[in-house]
C-alpha positions in Angstrom: 0.0 -0.2 -0.2 1.5 3.6 -1.0 0.1 7.0 -0.8 -0.7 7.4 -4.6 -2.4 4.0 -5.0 -5.0 5.1 -2.1 -5.6 8.4 -3.4 -6.4 7.3 -6.9 -8.9 4.7 -5.4 -10.3 7.3 -3.4 -10.9 10.1 -5.6 -12.5 7.8 -8.0 -15.1 7.1 -5.3 -18.4 9.0 -4.9 -17.7 11.6 -2.3 -20.5 9.9 0.0 -18.3 6.7 0.1 -15.0 8.8 0.6 -14.8 9.2 4.3 -15.6 5.4 5.2 -13.0 4.1 2.6 -10.2 6.5 3.8 -10.8 5.6 7.5 -10.7 1.9 6.4 -7.4 2.6 4.5 -5.9 4.4 7.5 -6.7 1.9 9.8 -5.0 -0.9 7.5 -2.1 1.3 7.3 -1.9 1.7 11.1 -2.6 -2.1 11.6 0.4 -2.5 9.3 2.8 -0.5 11.4 3.0 2.4 9.0 1.9 5.3 11.1 3.0 8.2 8.7 1.3 6.6 6.2 -1.8 6.2 8.1 -1.7 10.2 8.9 -1.1 11.0 5.1 -4.3 9.0 4.2 -6.5 10.5 7.2 -5.4 14.2 6.1 -6.6 13.4 2.3 -9.6 15.9 2.1 -12.9 14.4 0.9 -13.9 15.9 -2.8 -16.8 18.4 -3.3 -19.6 17.4 -6.0 -18.0 19.5 -8.3 -14.3 18.3 -8.1 -15.5 14.8 -7.9 -17.3 15.5 -11.5 -14.0 16.6 -12.8 -12.1 13.8 -11.5 -14.9 11.7 -13.0 -14.4 13.2 -16.4 -10.7 12.5 -16.4 -11.2 8.8 -15.4 -13.9 8.2 -17.9 -13.0 10.4 -21.1 -9.1 10.2 -21.4 -9.4 11.4 -24.8 -11.2 14.3 -24.2 -8.6 15.2 -21.3 -5.7 15.1 -23.9 -8.0 17.3 -26.4 -8.5 20.0 -23.8 -4.6 19.7 -22.9 -3.7 20.4 -26.6 -6.3 23.0 -27.0 -4.7 24.9 -23.6 -1.0 24.4 -25.0 -2.2 26.2 -28.4 -4.1 28.9 -26.5 -1.2 29.6 -24.2 1.2 29.7 -27.3 -1.1 31.8 -29.3 -1.4 34.2 -26.0 2.5 34.5 -25.9 2.9 35.1 -29.5 0.0 37.8 -29.4 -1.7 36.0 -32.3 -5.1 37.8 -32.3 -6.5 35.6 -35.1 -5.3 32.4 -33.5 -6.8 33.4 -30.2 -10.0 34.3 -31.5 -10.3 30.8 -33.2 -8.9 28.9 -30.1 -11.1 30.9 -27.6 -14.1 30.0 -29.7 -13.1 26.4 -29.4 -12.2 26.9 -25.7 -16.2 28.1 -24.7 -17.3 25.2 -27.1 -15.1 22.3 -25.6 -15.6 23.4 -22.0 -19.4 23.5 -22.2 -19.4 20.4 -23.5 -17.3 19.0 -21.1 -18.7 20.3 -18.1 -22.2 19.3 -19.7 -20.9 15.6 -19.9 -19.5 15.4 -16.6 -23.1 16.2 -15.6 -24.3 13.4 -17.3 -21.4 11.1 -15.7 -22.5 12.1 -12.5 -26.1 11.5 -13.0 -25.5 8.1 -14.4 -23.8 7.5 -11.0 -26.4 8.6 -9.3 -25.5 12.2 -8.5 -27.0 15.2 -10.1 -25.0 18.4 -10.5 -26.6 21.9 -10.2 -26.0 24.6 -12.5 -23.5 26.3 -10.1 -21.6 22.9 -9.6 -21.5 22.6 -13.6 -20.1 26.2 -13.7 -17.4 25.2 -11.4 -16.3 21.9 -13.5 -16.1 24.4 -16.5 -14.2 26.8 -14.2 -12.0 24.1 -13.6 -11.6 23.2 -17.3 -10.8 27.0 -18.1 -8.1 26.8 -15.3 -6.5 23.9 -16.9 -6.5 25.5 -20.4 -4.9 28.5 -18.9 -2.2 27.1 -16.5 0.0 24.1 -17.2 0.3 23.5 -13.3 -3.8 23.6 -13.1 -3.4 21.2 -16.0 -1.4 18.8 -14.7 -3.6 18.8 -11.4 -6.6 18.2 -13.2 -5.5 15.4 -15.4 -4.3 13.4 -12.2 -7.9 13.1 -11.6 -7.3 13.8 -7.6 -9.0 17.2 -7.2 -10.2 17.8 -3.8 -12.2 21.4 -5.0 -12.7 23.0 -8.4 -9.9 25.1 -9.6 -10.8 28.8 -10.0 -11.1 30.0 -13.5 -8.5 32.7 -14.5 -9.4 36.4 -15.0 -8.1 37.9 -18.4 -7.3 34.7 -20.5 -7.7 34.2 -23.2 -10.8 36.1 -23.8 -9.1 39.3 -22.5 -6.3 38.6 -24.5 -8.5 38.3 -27.7 -9.8 41.6 -26.8 -6.3 43.1 -26.7 -5.1 43.6 -30.4 -8.4 45.1 -31.6 -8.8 47.3 -28.9 -5.0 48.6 -29.0 -6.0 49.1 -32.8 -9.1 51.0 -32.0 -7.0 53.4 -29.8 -5.0 54.7 -32.8 -8.2 55.5 -34.5 -10.7 56.4 -31.9 -10.9 60.1 -30.1 -9.3 59.9 -26.7 -12.7 60.3 -24.8 -14.2 57.0 -26.6 -10.9 55.0 -25.6 -11.1 56.5 -22.3 -14.8 55.4 -22.0 -13.7 51.6 -23.4 -11.0 51.7 -20.6 -13.3 52.4 -17.9 -16.0 49.9 -19.3 -13.3 47.4 -19.3 -11.9 48.2 -15.9 -15.6 47.8 -14.6 -16.2 44.4 -16.1 -12.6 43.3 -14.9 -13.8 44.3 -11.5 -16.9 42.5 -11.8 -15.5 39.0 -12.9 -12.9 39.5 -10.2 -16.0 39.9 -7.3 -17.3 36.8 -9.2 -14.3 34.7 -8.9 -14.2 35.9 -5.5 -17.5 35.1 -4.2 -17.2 31.7 -6.4 -13.8 30.8 -4.4 -15.8 31.8 -1.1 -18.7 29.4 -2.2 -16.3 26.6 -3.1 -14.6 27.1 0.1 -17.7 27.0 2.1 -18.9 24.0 0.3 -15.6 22.5 1.0 -15.8 23.2 4.7 -19.0 21.8 4.9 -18.0 18.5 3.1 -15.0 18.5 5.6 -17.5 18.8 8.6 -19.7 16.1 6.8 -16.9 14.2 6.7 -15.6 14.3 10.1 -19.3 13.7 11.3 -19.2 10.7 9.4 -15.7 9.4 10.5 -16.8 10.1 13.9 -20.2 8.2 13.5 -18.1 5.4 11.6 -15.9 5.2 15.0 -18.8 5.2 17.0 -20.2 2.2 15.2 -17.2 0.4 15.4 -16.9 0.9 18.9 -20.1 -0.5 19.6 -19.6 -3.4 17.4 -16.3 -3.8 19.4 -18.4 -3.5 22.6 -20.7 -6.0 21.3 -18.0 -8.4 20.5 -16.4 -8.0 23.6 -20.0 -9.0 25.5 -20.4 -11.9 23.5 -16.8 -13.1 24.5 -17.8 -12.5 27.9 -20.8 -14.4 27.8 -18.8 -17.3 26.0 -16.3 -17.3 28.6 -18.9 -17.2 31.3 -20.5 -20.3 29.6 -17.3 -22.1 29.4 -16.6 -21.3 32.9 -19.7 -22.8 33.8 -19.4 -25.9 31.8 -15.9 -26.2 33.2 -17.2 -26.0 36.9 -19.6 -28.5 35.8 -17.1 -30.9 34.9 -14.8 -30.4 37.9 -17.7 -31.3 39.9 -18.4 -34.3 37.7 -14.9 -35.4 37.8 -14.4 -34.6 41.8 -17.6 -36.8 42.3 -16.2 -39.5 40.1 -12.8 -39.3 42.0 -14.5 -39.5 45.5 -16.7 -42.5 44.2 -13.8 -44.2 42.8 -11.8 -43.2 46.2 -14.7 -45.0 48.1 -14.4 -48.0 45.7 -11.0 -48.3 46.4 -11.6 -48.4 49.8 -14.4 -51.1 49.8 -12.5 -53.1 47.4 -9.3 -52.9 49.7 -11.3 -53.8 52.5 -12.8 -56.9 50.6 -9.1 -58.1 49.6 -7.8 -57.7 53.2 -11.0 -59.7 54.4 -10.4 -62.3 51.9 -6.8 -62.3 52.6 -7.6 -62.9 56.4 -10.1 -65.7 55.8 -7.6 -67.5 53.4 -4.8 -67.1 55.9 -7.1 -68.7 58.7 -8.2 -71.5 56.2 -4.7 -72.3 55.2 -3.5 -72.5 58.7 -6.9 -74.6 59.9 -6.0 -76.7 56.9 -2.2 -77.3 58.4 -3.6 -78.0 61.7 -6.0 -80.7 60.2 -3.2 -82.1 58.4 -1.2 -82.2 61.5 -3.9 -84.1 63.3 -4.5 -86.5 60.8 -0.5 -87.2 60.8 -0.5 -87.6 64.5 -3.4 -90.0 64.4 -1.8 -92.0 61.6 1.4 -92.4 63.7 -0.7 -93.6 66.8 -2.4 -96.2 64.8 0.6 -97.8 63.4 2.3 -97.9 66.9 
């Protein structure tokens, strides 16, 4: 057992099964003497529903994962090269792909018995946007072990798509119009940032809720196992008490048998002694009679 194998197993599970299995694996690690691994397993956070949906998408649709990763590489390269045409084309693909994959994640979770809300599907789509924008986020998502959704980046690549045309427009538009455009752009960026902060706060709150629910489930599981152990101990005490009673009855039986055997031996011994006495007396009497017979025989010959 190692941490990677356990993590792969746990994050493939539905969130409702996560806590119990995590506890079992940690207990197994402790039983094997690896307390450090047991603690590492115990600290693995339970995934939110949106994170689980993202993980499920990675595991069930590996071809789509590779497609998204390639799209992210192309977007980042176009962004670096300031290729406006390429950015516009890839940006359109980005929205189509992320929307379709988020919907597909919802279908996968529905087949697994868990429906995603619109907000959760948006969190999945934000995670996909983050994977497109950041190679580290892409690697993290592609491992399929997210505990919470990734935050969508601000200004990439849609903002970059607008930069080249905006720069050209500033050369031809009046200063007042350019200032108004800049103000509008700043307002939209501020709104987007507020929205992202609110989503992160909501995701953090949801994660906190899931963590507390996980702790409650773990405590309930520990209580259930403690009650099972208590029942087993009580049953063991009952079994041992029954065995003790059986042993005491057996002891009494053997003690009575030993007493009877002792009494029988004494009785037989008395019988033997009496028989020995009679045999001795009979032999003595027979010898006496034999002596008398010999004596009379001598007198008759004389």
